N, C-alpha and C positions, 0 to 999 in steps of 0.2 A: 613455249607452246602458245599458239594463238587460237582463241575461240571467237567465232563470229556469232553473236547473240541473234542477229537478224537473218541468219542463213536458213535455207530450206533443209539443210542437213542437220539432224538432231545433234545436240551437243555431245552426247556419249559417243556417237559415230565419229565426230570430229576428233575426239580424244583418242579413241582406239585406232583410227586411221593414222594419226600422227605418231603414236607409239609404235604401231606396226611398221611404218616406214623407217623409223629410227632403229628398230630391231633388225629389219631386213638389210639395212644399209650399214650395219655394224657400228652405229653410233652408240647404241645400247648393246652390250655384249652378253653372250651366254654366261650365266652365273651372276649377272648384275641384278640388283633389286630395283624394281620400279619405285617411284616416289610413293609414300604412304597415301592411302585413299583419303584420309582426313586432311593431310598436308596439301595434296594436290587440289582438293575441293576448296580449301581455304585460299590457296594461292590464286585459283581461277575464279573465286567468288561464285561457286556453283554448289549444288547439293552433293552430299556424300553419296546418296543413292545414284545420282547420275554418274559419278566417278566409278562407283562399284559396278554399274552396268557396263561401262567401257572395259573395265578390267576383266569382267566375266566373259565378255565377247572374245578377248584375247586368250583366255583360258580355253574356251570352246574351240578355238582355232589351233590349240596346242602350242602357241607361242610362249606362254608363260604358265607357271604353276603357282598355286597358293601354298605358302608354307605357314602352317599354324603358328601364330604368335610372332611371325617375322615379316609377313607381307607377301609380295608377289615377286617371283624370281623368273628371269628369262631362261627358257629351256635351251 
């Protein structure tokens, strides 16, 4: 995943857009878990809140669901 720090597009939108594309193109399949929020934030060197906002956007779109204690799973 590539994040452009100097982009006009907010970082959380960049993350959700790339994950959405991977889900819709079958790279991430139904039943797969997304990377943990903390792990992705650490890997991308961004805040956990930013990552959470991206995941919540995907939840709002119905692409993923939060599973208590396990993370986010693709619908």
